[in-house]
VOBA-244427 format. One line per 5 residues: for each residue x, y, z of N, C-alpha, C. Coordinates in steps of 0.02 Angstrom, whole numbers. Last residue first. Example, Ala and Ser with C-alpha at 12.3 -4.5 7.8 and 13.67 -1.06 7.14 Angstrom:
2
642/-112/354/684/-53/357/645/2/394; 660/-284/390/615/-225/390/660/-165/390
***
This chain:
134
-2230/-2538/141/-2215/-2574/209/-2136/-2569/213; -2277/-2424/62/-2329/-2475/79/-2296/-2523/145; -2262/-2279/79/-2215/-2331/78/-2254/-2384/113; -2371/-2184/84/-2327/-2169/18/-2279/-2232/20; -2427/-2196/211/-2465/-2247/149/-2403/-2250/80
-2369/-2109/278/-2356/-2167/303/-2384/-2212/237; -2437/-1991/235/-2357/-2010/227/-2345/-2074/239; -2576/-2028/284/-2556/-2017/207/-2458/-2035/175; -2564/-2030/421/-2575/-2088/370/-2553/-2078/299; -2533/-1885/440/-2477/-1952/467/-2494/-1993/414
-2646/-1849/411/-2572/-1818/375/-2528/-1865/371; -2723/-1878/479/-2737/-1895/409/-2662/-1883/366; -2684/-1848/622/-2686/-1911/597/-2689/-1926/520; -2694/-1710/599/-2625/-1718/608/-2642/-1818/587; -2846/-1674/567/-2795/-1670/517/-2720/-1684/526
-2852/-1718/713/-2883/-1751/649/-2852/-1753/599; -2797/-1621/776/-2777/-1693/809/-2799/-1728/740; -2890/-1514/724/-2817/-1518/718/-2793/-1579/736; -3019/-1545/808/-2992/-1549/732/-2917/-1555/697; -2970/-1546/927/-3004/-1598/913/-2986/-1599/833
-2918/-1408/960/-2894/-1462/958/-2908/-1512/917; -3065/-1346/910/-3008/-1329/872/-2947/-1381/888; -3129/-1388/1036/-3136/-1402/968/-3088/-1397/905; -3067/-1319/1131/-3055/-1399/1137/-3089/-1418/1057; -2961/-1222/1185/-3002/-1221/1107/-3010/-1303/1093
-2894/-1195/1287/-2958/-1185/1310/-3007/-1196/1220; -2748/-1201/1242/-2775/-1249/1260/-2853/-1268/1289; -2737/-1158/1065/-2732/-1141/1143/-2770/-1195/1166; -2646/-1222/930/-2695/-1223/965/-2685/-1222/1036; -2492/-1240/888/-2527/-1162/886/-2599/-1161/928
-2483/-1361/875/-2461/-1340/919/-2474/-1264/940; -2577/-1400/761/-2592/-1423/825/-2566/-1388/880; -2498/-1329/667/-2565/-1308/662/-2587/-1340/744; -2373/-1411/665/-2367/-1332/667/-2450/-1323/710; -2434/-1532/622/-2413/-1528/666/-2393/-1454/702
-2474/-1496/480/-2526/-1509/525/-2506/-1504/601; -2354/-1449/421/-2407/-1394/433/-2460/-1422/481; -2305/-1570/427/-2257/-1525/463/-2315/-1479/463; -2390/-1656/342/-2388/-1668/412/-2356/-1605/457; -2374/-1572/230/-2438/-1565/254/-2441/-1594/326
-2245/-1613/188/-2257/-1545/197/-2316/-1551/252; -2268/-1751/164/-2211/-1724/216/-2230/-1670/246; -2356/-1731/58/-2380/-1766/116/-2328/-1765/185; -2250/-1686/-42/-2321/-1645/-14/-2354/-1680/42; -2180/-1797/-45/-2142/-1727/-30/-2210/-1688/8
-2261/-1903/-101/-2229/-1914/-21/-2200/-1844/6; -2408/-1894/-166/-2344/-1862/-169/-2322/-1875/-109; -2506/-2050/-194/-2494/-1981/-155/-2422/-1956/-174; -2533/-2165/-254/-2551/-2093/-302/-2527/-2031/-234; -2493/-2258/-187/-2462/-2249/-256/-2474/-2190/-269
-2612/-2254/-74/-2525/-2227/-79/-2486/-2210/-140; -2744/-2199/-128/-2705/-2254/-128/-2632/-2235/-119; -2866/-2146/9/-2811/-2120/-52/-2777/-2179/-60; -3031/-2122/51/-2974/-2152/74/-2928/-2140/1; -3163/-2090/174/-3116/-2071/119/-3060/-2116/125
-3250/-2164/258/-3265/-2084/239/-3240/-2076/186; -3278/-2335/197/-3238/-2277/244/-3271/-2194/230; -3301/-2496/223/-3333/-2447/214/-3292/-2390/251; -3231/-2637/161/-3212/-2608/196/-3255/-2534/187; -3234/-2817/163/-3257/-2762/151/-3250/-2715/182
-3156/-2973/123/-3152/-2906/167/-3162/-2855/126; -3207/-3131/112/-3209/-3066/85/-3200/-3012/141; -3196/-3262/188/-3134/-3234/120/-3144/-3160/94; -3326/-3268/250/-3317/-3309/183/-3261/-3281/146; -3291/-3098/307/-3339/-3148/296/-3332/-3186/237
-3270/-2934/406/-3235/-3007/364/-3285/-3054/375; -3283/-2770/370/-3335/-2836/392/-3296/-2887/354; -3258/-2630/441/-3229/-2668/411/-3270/-2740/428; -3294/-2449/439/-3294/-2506/461/-3280/-2549/409; -3192/-2288/480/-3248/-2322/447/-3269/-2395/471
-3054/-2171/426/-3101/-2203/489/-3143/-2235/436; -2984/-2133/323/-3002/-2083/362/-3065/-2126/399; -2836/-2206/255/-2899/-2220/273/-2922/-2164/314; -2728/-2252/118/-2723/-2202/186/-2807/-2196/189; -2661/-2386/61/-2722/-2361/72/-2701/-2309/134
-2538/-2501/-4/-2581/-2461/54/-2605/-2396/38; -2463/-2661/-46/-2494/-2601/-77/-2518/-2562/-4; -2338/-2774/-79/-2370/-2727/-30/-2403/-2670/-55; -2321/-2927/-143/-2316/-2861/-144/-2351/-2818/-103; -2355/-3055/-178/-2310/-3047/-146/-2276/-2966/-137
-2477/-3028/-245/-2442/-3064/-287/-2361/-3054/-245; -2536/-2926/-106/-2541/-2960/-183/-2489/-2969/-229; -2572/-2864/26/-2510/-2913/-15/-2555/-2933/-53; -2618/-2715/98/-2626/-2773/75/-2574/-2806/32; -2649/-2605/234/-2621/-2621/198/-2628/-2686/166
-2714/-2444/275/-2751/-2526/275/-2684/-2533/225; -2691/-2320/404/-2658/-2360/333/-2684/-2441/341; -2786/-2210/468/-2744/-2235/475/-2717/-2268/412; -2929/-2176/570/-2895/-2143/530/-2817/-2177/528; -2998/-2346/619/-2977/-2262/643/-2934/-2233/572
-3140/-2448/615/-3066/-2420/588/-3062/-2352/606; -3230/-2572/693/-3221/-2504/690/-3157/-2490/658; -3281/-2729/610/-3229/-2700/664/-3238/-2615/643; -3345/-2900/631/-3349/-2828/611/-3307/-2790/646; -3305/-3053/569/-3290/-3007/601/-3308/-2954/576
-3276/-3240/542/-3313/-3181/537/-3290/-3132/586; -3106/-3301/541/-3172/-3291/576/-3210/-3242/550; -3020/-3325/383/-3024/-3275/452/-3082/-3291/485; -2962/-3385/279/-3004/-3433/332/-3015/-3380/391; -2837/-3281/234/-2899/-3327/216/-2897/-3377/264
-2795/-3135/351/-2782/-3199/300/-2828/-3257/295; -2773/-2990/433/-2827/-3053/406/-2813/-3089/362; -2731/-2918/573/-2710/-2954/503/-2759/-2983/501; -2751/-2749/642/-2785/-2812/629/-2769/-2844/579; -2678/-2632/755/-2667/-2667/683/-2708/-2738/698
-2798/-2582/869/-2750/-2590/857/-2745/-2622/776; -2929/-2544/880/-2909/-2580/955/-2839/-2606/924; -2997/-2498/786/-2985/-2448/832/-2960/-2484/898; -2885/-2549/641/-2929/-2554/683/-2938/-2522/749; -2821/-2542/507/-2811/-2499/553/-2878/-2502/613
-2788/-2708/448/-2824/-2659/443/-2815/-2603/519; -2688/-2808/323/-2699/-2764/382/-2731/-2710/385; -2717/-2945/248/-2744/-2877/234/-2731/-2858/301; -2657/-3052/99/-2663/-3037/168/-2686/-2978/171; -2682/-3077/-31/-2659/-3154/20/-2668/-3120/75
-2815/-3032/-125/-2754/-3015/-85/-2752/-3075/-49; -2910/-2953/-274/-2895/-3005/-223/-2837/-2980/-202; -3006/-2801/-266/-2960/-2842/-298/-2946/-2905/-246; -3056/-2655/-268/-3083/-2696/-280/-3052/-2753/-313; -3029/-2484/-197/-3006/-2535/-219/-3060/-2596/-229
-3115/-2367/-201/-3045/-2363/-208/-3013/-2437/-227; -3261/-2336/-263/-3231/-2382/-243/-3154/-2385/-269; -3322/-2160/-212/-3295/-2200/-262/-3285/-2268/-235; -3399/-2074/-124/-3395/-2070/-198/-3356/-2099/-238; -3398/-2157/-10/-3452/-2137/-23/-3452/-2110/-104
-3287/-2301/-15/-3298/-2236/-8/-3364/-2200/-24; -3225/-2458/3/-3274/-2414/-31/-3280/-2350/11; -3120/-2572/-46/-3130/-2530/-4/-3169/-2468/-29; -3122/-2765/-44/-3151/-2696/-80/-3159/-2642/-22; -3040/-2907/-88/-3035/-2845/-50/-3059/-2786/-89
-3046/-3086/-49/-3061/-3026/-110/-3065/-2964/-61; -2907/-3172/-33/-2957/-3134/-16/-2988/-3093/-58; -2855/-3350/-78/-2849/-3272/-86/-2907/-3240/-39; -2763/-3502/-73/-2818/-3457/-75/-2817/-3384/-79
***
């Protein structure tokens, strides 16, 4: 049996496919979904969603959202997402380094700047991780 997997952002459907397994970046850690999984709704963190289709893994860098699992359907609603296969690894590595430097340059009293820099760092890290499916 397979799972129907849909990853939807406000401006596009990122993935609409079938898969044997899905790994979600839930707010409580990595969450594995196989066929027959119990119904579930989970908040997602910025991170990498991975899915296995035809024995090959694919990855999507996500910026938070929610996932619903019901009757072998995994529906993921996110603010934005990007297929790992479309991300340039060298560019992603450079963006990660820039995000690390930006965070290091934030003054301790700039709480809003620190939050934004941490979010940018999380996204940059997820984009780089998504370039290698597993």
